[in-house]
N, C-alpha and C positions, 0 to 999 in steps of 0.2 A: 654689803652692797654688791650687786652684780656689776661686773665690768660690761661696758658696751663697746663693741668693735664694729668695723665696717667691712662687709664682704667685698672682696676685690676680685675674686675669681671663682667661677663655678667649676669644680673639678670633675665630679662624677656623681650620677644618681645612685642611690642605694634602693634597689627595687625590692623592698621588704614591706609587707603589710599594705595598707591602703593609703598611707600618707606620703609616700614617695620622698623620704628625706634625701639629703645630698651631702657629700663632702664638699666644703667650700674653704677657700683660703681667705684670711682676713688681713687687715692692715697692720696687725701685730706680728705678721708672718706665721701665725698659727693655723693649723688645720682643725676644722670643727665639723661635727655632724649636725647639720642644720635641719630643724623642724619648721616647716613653712606654715605661717599663719593662714594662708589661703588654701591649704589642703582641705579635702572634702570633709574631714572629721571636725573642722572648725577650730576657732581659737580657744575653746574650753580645754582642749587637749594640752595646749601650751600653758594654760593657767595651772592645770594639775601637774604638768612637768616641772614648772618653776617652783610652786609651793612645796610639792612633795620632794623633789630633788634637793632643794635647799634645806628642807627640814631634815632629810636623811643626812646630809653633810653636817648639819649642826649637831646631830646626834652621834657623830663620829663614824657613820657608816661609809663604806667606800663607794662614793658616787663621783663620777668625773665632774670636773668643774663645769658649771653652767655659765653662759654669757648671753647677753642680749646682742642681737646682730642686726645692724641697720642694713637693709637690702635695697639697692637701687634696681628698679625694674629693667634698666638697660643691661643688666648682667646676663639676662637670658636671651638677648636678641640674636646672638650668634649660635644658639643651640638648635640643631636640626630637628629635634623632637618638639612637635607643636604642644604636646602635653606639658613639657617642661617650661616652654615659653609662657604658656598660660598660667602655670603655677607660680613662676617668678613674678609675672605681671600682677597677679592677684595678691602677692605677699609683700608688696612695697611697704617699707617702713620697718618697724621692729618685729623681729622674729626671735626664736630661742634656739640655742645650740649647745651641744656638749663637746667637751674636749675630745678630739679624735685620738683613739688609742691604736696606733699603727701595729698591725700584726696580732691584735687581740683575737682570741678564739671564742666562739660561742660555747657556753658551758654545757657540758654533756651531763644529762641527768644520771647517767651511770656512775658519775663521780661524786654523787651526793654523800656517800659515807665518809669521804675524805675531808669534807668541809668541817672547819672548827665548830664545835658544838655551841660555844658561846656566841660566835658570830651568827650562826644559823638561828639561834634563839632571838637575837636582836633583830634580824631581818624579818623573821616571822612576826614578831611584836610590831615592828614598824609597818609592815604591809597590812596587818589587821587594823591598826589605827587608821590608816589612810584609805581603807577599803580597796586595796589593790587586788583586782581579780586576775591580773595578768602576770603571774610568776608561777607557772605550772610546768609540769614535765613536757607539755606540748609546746610551750613557749616560755622559756625560763627568764628571758630578759636579764640574763647574767652573762658577763664576759670574764674570761681569764686573760690577764695581761701581766707578764713577768711573775707568774705564779700567784697573783693576787686576784681575788674575786672582786668584780665591780658590778654595781647595780645600775641598770639603765632603764629607760622607757617607762615613765610613770604616768603616761597620758590617760590610761584607763582608770586610774585611781580617782577618788573623790567623785564618783559617778552621781552622787546626790545632786550635783550642780547642773546636770542636764535637764532637770525639771524643777528642782527645789521643792517638789511636793512633799509635804509632811516632814520637812528637813529637821525640825527640832526633835521630833520623835525618832527619826532615823539616826540621829546623832548618838543614841545610846544603844543601838542594836548590837547583836553578838557577832555578826559577820560569819555566817556558816561557810562561806566560800574558802575560808582559811584551810579547810580540810584538804583542798587540792594543792596546797602550796608545795612547791618542789623541794624546799629545804626542811619541811616539817619533820621528816624521818631523822634528820641529822641534828635537830634542835636540842639543845641542852635544857636547863631549867628556865622555862619562860617566866615563871614567877620571880626568879632571882634577878632578872634584868628589868622587870616591870617597874619597880619603885624608882630605880635610878633613871630610866628613860623617861618615865612620866614626869618626874620632877624637872627635867630639862626642857619640857615643852611648856614654856612660860608665856604669859600674855605678851611680854615685850618681844619675845622671839616670833610668835605667831603674827602679831601685828606688823612686825617688820617685814616678814616674808610676804604677807598679803599686800602691804604697801608697795612692794617692788613690782607688782603686776602692772604692766602698762595699761593705761586707761582704755585704749582702743580694743584690747582683748575682752573687756568687760561690757562693752556697749553694743556688741554685734548681735546678741541674741535676745529677742523680746521675751519677757516673762509673763506668766499668767497673773490674773487678778489676785492681789494679796500677797504675792511673792516678791522677793527682792527684784527691783526694777532698775534703779539707777546704779551707776558704778559704786557709789558710796554705800548703798544698801547691800550690794553684792559683797563688797569687802567686809562689811560688818557681819554678814551671814557666814562667810568663810571663817572668820575669827571665832564667832560664837560656836559654830559647828565643831571646829577642832578642839577648842578649849572645853566644850561640853563633853566631847568624846573622851578626853583624857582625864576627866574627873572620876574619882572613885564613887561607886564601884565600877570598874572597867569590865563590862560584860564581854568585850571582845577578847580580853585576856582569858577569861574562863572558857570561852569557846575554843581558843587556841590550845589551852591546856588539856581540855577534854579530847580534842582532835588528836593531839600528840599521844595521849594515853592509848587511844584506839589504834594508833599506827605502830606502836611498839610491839 
């Protein structure tokens, strides 16, 4: 179960990418990197962040703690930046945040050879499963904190949910974009971690993760005819998509193995 905290102070914006996240303080005295539901990329980014981030944590990967954050629109009234005021106003209610890692450094792709081979293989497997296109040398979405690698920003994953077109067929695709993964050159035996990780992606786990998605995040985007429409239908689609994707034969594993062989 994700904890829910109340944002008590807007600390500073993080002007990275198009979503304008911010560091906020919460009523548990913790600092968090808040992803706003009202950002231009829409609530589906938060859905992917929650499902994939919590899935990564369940698989033992180093992902900072995620929390749901209740945001009062009054929090932005004293901000001089009108863009921030509008963003806070549009994000009233539940948002998502990651534990803030003070002093963490962005991972330098030049340090890829130093990454543990087993960890790299697990991250590659995980990102291929969730179809994460955003862990490349151009934008690693990795942090170094106390000499530990941390995975952040999974909002670009599960991109099937932006249209849901042909989603059942897309659940078994190979995911060629894994060839651009920043950790692929450092990855050890991807097949060796495959069976273990796949066995841990159980129906109970996936259903629990999807159930944790707030209702409001699923009802803001209209769907096309014949595609998941209600929140319940969308939840069922997420569950079926991920459980289908992890069933053998896992073509995304074959793609990752082939891509790794070409990078050696």
